[in-house]
C-alpha positions in Angstrom: 148.0 -18.2 -32.1 150.7 -17.7 -29.5 150.8 -14.5 -27.5 154.5 -14.5 -26.6 156.4 -11.5 -28.1 158.7 -13.8 -30.1 155.7 -15.5 -31.8 153.9 -12.2 -32.4 156.9 -10.5 -34.1 157.9 -13.6 -36.2 154.3 -13.6 -37.5 154.0 -9.9 -38.0 152.3 -9.2 -41.4 151.6 -12.8 -42.1 148.2 -13.8 -43.4 147.2 -10.3 -44.4 146.9 -11.1 -48.1 144.0 -13.5 -48.2 143.6 -13.2 -52.0 147.1 -14.7 -52.8 148.1 -16.3 -49.5 151.4 -14.4 -49.6 153.5 -15.2 -46.5 155.5 -12.0 -46.6 153.2 -8.9 -46.4 153.0 -7.1 -49.8 154.5 -3.7 -50.3 151.8 -1.3 -51.3 153.6 1.4 -53.3 150.6 3.2 -54.6 150.3 6.8 -53.3 146.6 7.0 -54.1 143.6 4.7 -53.9 140.4 4.6 -55.9 137.0 5.0 -54.3 134.5 2.1 -55.0 131.8 4.6 -55.6 130.8 8.2 -54.7 130.9 8.8 -50.9 132.7 5.5 -50.2 136.3 4.6 -49.3 138.3 1.4 -48.8 139.8 3.1 -45.8 142.8 4.1 -47.9 142.7 7.3 -49.8 146.2 8.8 -49.9 149.4 7.2 -48.6 150.4 10.1 -46.4 147.2 9.6 -44.5 147.2 5.8 -44.4 149.0 3.0 -46.3 148.3 -0.8 -46.0 151.9 -1.7 -45.5 152.5 1.1 -42.9 149.3 0.1 -41.1 150.7 -3.4 -40.5 153.8 -1.9 -39.0 152.0 0.7 -36.9 149.6 -1.9 -35.5 152.5 -4.1 -34.6 154.4 -1.4 -32.8 151.3 -0.3 -30.9 150.8 -3.8 -29.6 154.6 -4.1 -28.8 154.5 -1.0 -26.6 151.0 -1.8 -25.3 149.7 1.6 -26.6 146.6 2.7 -28.4 148.2 4.1 -31.5 151.7 4.0 -33.1 152.9 6.4 -35.9 156.1 5.7 -37.8 158.0 8.7 -39.2 161.0 9.4 -41.4 163.5 9.7 -38.5 163.8 9.7 -34.8 164.0 13.5 -34.8 160.9 13.8 -36.9 159.1 11.6 -34.3 160.2 13.9 -31.5 159.1 16.9 -33.5 155.7 15.3 -34.1 155.3 14.9 -30.3 156.1 18.5 -29.5 153.5 19.7 -32.1 150.9 18.5 -29.5 151.7 21.5 -27.3 150.8 25.2 -27.9 153.5 27.8 -28.4 154.9 29.1 -25.1 154.8 25.7 -23.3 157.4 24.7 -20.8 159.1 21.3 -20.4 161.3 19.5 -18.0 163.9 17.3 -19.6 166.6 14.8 -18.6 169.9 16.7 -18.5 171.9 13.8 -19.9 170.3 13.2 -23.3 171.0 12.7 -27.0 172.7 15.7 -28.5 170.2 15.9 -31.4 167.3 16.2 -29.0 169.2 18.9 -27.1 169.9 20.7 -30.4 166.2 20.6 -31.3 165.1 21.8 -27.9 167.5 24.7 -28.1 166.4 25.7 -31.6 162.7 25.9 -30.7 163.6 27.7 -27.5 165.6 30.2 -29.6 162.5 30.7 -31.8 160.5 31.5 -28.7 158.2 28.5 -29.3 158.9 26.7 -26.0 161.0 26.8 -22.8 163.1 23.9 -21.5 164.4 23.2 -18.0 166.7 20.3 -17.1 167.0 17.9 -14.2 169.2 14.9 -13.2 167.2 13.1 -10.5 163.6 12.4 -9.5 164.2 14.7 -6.5 165.3 17.6 -8.8 162.2 17.0 -11.0 159.9 17.1 -8.0 161.5 20.3 -6.8 161.2 22.1 -10.2 157.9 21.0 -11.5 154.9 23.4 -11.4 151.5 23.6 -13.0 153.1 25.6 -15.8 155.0 22.5 -17.1 153.3 20.8 -20.0 155.3 17.6 -20.2 158.3 15.8 -18.8 160.7 14.3 -21.3 163.1 11.6 -20.2 165.6 9.1 -21.4 166.2 6.1 -19.1 168.9 4.9 -19.3 170.3 8.2 -20.5 172.6 8.7 -23.5 175.5 8.3 -23.0 176.0 8.1 -19.2 173.4 5.3 -18.7 171.7 7.0 -15.7 168.3 5.6 -14.8 165.2 7.0 -13.2 161.9 5.4 -12.2 159.4 5.9 -15.0 156.6 5.2 -12.6 157.8 7.8 -10.1 158.5 10.4 -12.9 155.0 9.8 -14.3 153.4 10.3 -10.8 155.3 13.5 -10.3 154.3 14.8 -13.7 150.6 13.8 -13.3 150.4 15.5 -9.9 150.9 18.8 -11.8 148.9 18.0 -14.8 151.9 17.3 -17.1 152.3 14.5 -19.6 155.3 12.1 -19.5 157.3 11.3 -22.6 159.9 8.5 -22.6 162.6 7.9 -25.2 162.7 4.1 -25.2 165.4 3.7 -27.9 168.0 2.1 -25.7 166.0 -0.7 -24.1 163.1 -1.2 -26.5 159.8 -2.7 -25.4 161.5 -6.0 -24.9 163.1 -4.7 -21.7 160.9 -1.6 -20.8 157.3 -0.6 -21.5 156.9 3.0 -20.4 153.2 3.2 -21.2 152.5 0.4 -18.6 154.4 2.3 -16.0 152.5 5.6 -16.3 154.0 7.3 -19.3 151.7 9.0 -21.9 153.9 8.9 -25.0 156.9 6.8 -26.1 159.3 7.8 -28.8 162.0 5.7 -30.5 164.8 6.4 -33.0 163.7 3.2 -34.8 166.9 3.5 -36.9 168.6 1.9 -33.9 167.6 -1.4 -32.2 164.1 -1.8 -33.6 165.3 -1.7 -37.2 168.7 -3.0 -36.2 170.7 -3.2 -39.4 172.0 0.4 -39.9 170.1 0.6 -43.2 166.7 2.2 -42.3 166.2 5.7 -41.0 162.9 5.8 -39.0 161.2 7.1 -35.9 158.2 5.8 -33.9 155.7 7.5 -31.6 153.3 5.5 -29.5 150.4 7.1 -27.6 148.8 5.5 -24.5 145.3 6.8 -25.3 143.2 6.9 -28.4 142.7 10.6 -27.8 146.4 11.4 -28.0 146.8 8.9 -30.9 144.1 10.6 -33.0 145.6 14.0 -32.4 149.0 12.7 -33.5 147.5 11.0 -36.6 146.0 14.4 -37.5 149.3 16.2 -37.0 151.2 13.5 -39.0 148.8 13.8 -41.9 149.0 17.6 -41.8 152.7 17.9 -41.6 153.8 14.8 -43.5 156.8 13.2 -41.6 155.8 9.9 -43.4 158.0 6.9 -43.5 158.5 5.6 -47.1 156.6 2.4 -47.8 159.6 0.3 -48.7 161.3 1.3 -45.5 158.1 0.3 -43.7 158.4 -3.2 -45.3 162.0 -3.5 -44.3 161.1 -2.4 -40.8 158.5 -5.2 -40.5 161.1 -7.7 -41.7 163.6 -6.3 -39.1 161.1 -6.6 -36.2 160.8 -10.4 -36.9 164.3 -10.9 -35.6 164.3 -8.2 -32.8 164.2 -10.6 -29.9 167.0 -12.8 -31.4 169.2 -9.8 -32.1 168.6 -7.9 -28.8 169.0 -11.0 -26.6 172.4 -11.7 -28.2 173.5 -8.1 -28.1 172.7 -7.9 -24.4 174.5 -11.2 -23.7 177.5 -9.9 -25.5 177.4 -6.6 -23.7 177.7 -8.2 -20.3 180.8 -10.1 -21.4 182.3 -6.8 -22.9 181.5 -5.0 -19.6 183.4 -7.6 -17.6 186.4 -7.2 -19.9 186.4 -3.5 -19.5 186.0 -3.5 -15.8 189.1 -5.6 -15.4 191.3 -3.5 -17.7 193.9 -1.2 -16.2 193.4 1.4 -19.0 189.7 1.9 -18.1 188.8 4.0 -15.1 185.0 3.7 -15.1 182.3 1.7 -16.9 178.7 2.7 -17.3 176.2 -0.1 -17.8 172.7 -0.4 -16.3 172.8 -4.1 -16.2 170.4 -4.5 -19.1 170.5 -3.8 -22.9 173.4 -3.5 -25.2 174.7 0.0 -24.7 177.9 0.5 -22.7 180.0 3.6 -22.0 183.4 3.8 -20.4 186.1 6.3 -19.5 189.6 5.7 -20.6 192.3 6.4 -18.0 194.4 8.5 -20.3 192.3 10.9 -22.3 195.3 11.6 -24.7 195.0 8.0 -25.9 191.4 8.3 -27.2 192.6 8.8 -30.8 195.2 6.1 -30.9 192.8 3.7 -29.2 190.1 4.3 -31.9 192.6 3.8 -34.7 193.8 0.5 -33.1 190.4 -1.2 -33.2 189.7 -3.8 -35.9 186.2 -5.1 -35.2 184.5 -2.1 -33.7 183.6 0.5 -36.3 184.2 4.2 -35.2 180.9 5.7 -36.3 177.8 7.5 -35.0 174.5 5.7 -34.3 173.8 2.5 -32.4 171.6 -0.6 -32.2 172.7 -2.4 -35.4 174.0 -5.9 -35.7 177.5 -4.5 -36.2 179.3 -3.2 -33.1 180.0 0.5 -33.1 182.1 2.9 -31.0 181.3 6.6 -30.7 183.1 9.5 -29.2 180.3 11.7 -27.9 182.4 14.8 -27.4 182.9 15.3 -31.1 180.1 13.2 -32.5 176.6 12.6 -31.0 176.8 15.3 -28.3 179.0 18.0 -30.0 176.1 20.4 -30.1 175.9 20.5 -26.3 178.2 23.3 -25.0 181.4 22.0 -23.4 180.7 23.6 -20.0 177.3 21.9 -19.9 178.7 18.5 -20.9 181.5 18.7 -18.3 179.1 19.8 -15.6 177.1 16.6 -15.7 179.9 14.2 -16.4 180.2 13.9 -20.1 183.9 14.4 -20.2 186.4 14.0 -23.1 187.6 10.7 -21.8 184.2 9.0 -22.4 183.5 6.5 -25.2 180.2 4.8 -26.0 179.8 1.3 -27.3 176.9 -0.2 -29.2 177.3 -4.0 -28.9 176.4 -6.1 -31.9 175.8 -9.8 -32.5 179.4 -10.8 -33.3 181.1 -13.3 -31.0 181.4 -11.6 -27.6 184.9 -12.8 -27.0 186.1 -11.4 -30.3 184.7 -8.1 -29.3 186.3 -8.2 -25.9 189.6 -9.2 -27.5 189.4 -6.2 -29.9 188.8 -3.7 -27.1 191.6 -5.3 -25.0 194.2 -5.1 -27.9 193.0 -1.6 -28.6 193.4 -0.5 -25.0 196.9 -1.9 -24.9 198.1 1.2 -26.6 196.7 3.2 -23.6 199.0 1.4 -21.2 202.2 2.1 -23.1 204.5 4.7 -21.8 
């Protein structure tokens, strides 16, 4: 059996049903499982605890991220919530300042409830200056959402470990195809699997992957206790989606580079943010007053929240994904009202570039 990631994902779930020889893994919808006899179990008792279809998915995701244990959840936010249940009340955390607005909203809510405290940083130097032994974990996005800023996971993990803190990385944007945080020193990886991993804008899901068996077992206990379980049919769809992840992501990244070139050469664009990898691009329009007309002019890009699907989307973070971050804070770190975020799909790249070019033509009119 080949060990390349394309081979592994294409074969995910195959050959698990020896009784029938089914090529596609079965969907086990049963919520409960009989015991062969008193004191014995098949390994499956109740589907919140463990399900055969979900087990295929979680084992595949753990291998994909090179971790000890993966847990799939009902959304990206439930995955983040599951991680933060690892820590006792009163814990303090250091977090990337530029991050998804939903994560910021959650952190502010548990801070308001007195459960935890959050401090923010922009650079590795700021992290090193702020971290103390009182910090329980460092939470980062790299690249960040939506300004595409990068930090060294290895360096962040070294800084965190020097003070006894864990490192948590949101790997939604790059996926394990381009970045494996656990191999660079991180302790936990989180994904909004709704995005690139599932990739079709039709599954809501989250993923947590733990580096060690100890952390994985604790997360399994918490997941069984609190029940952020991903539905079995969604698990099956997720497995099917992973089979084409390399094909999708490679094409999206290829398209993104062509789109970036078109944006960089357009007079109505004043700045482009792209880390050189992946399929997420942000840019600032030269005339902020033209944001609305530009969005209405587009024909291929869909003006919508979310990202990572086969269809290209455009998002206005100020009123959509990052609206819960106070305006003064957004402006302070560069998330200004002239910024738009693109999620590049698998359409023809030149069609996408042409759509943006014709949309931006309205921004050059007097």
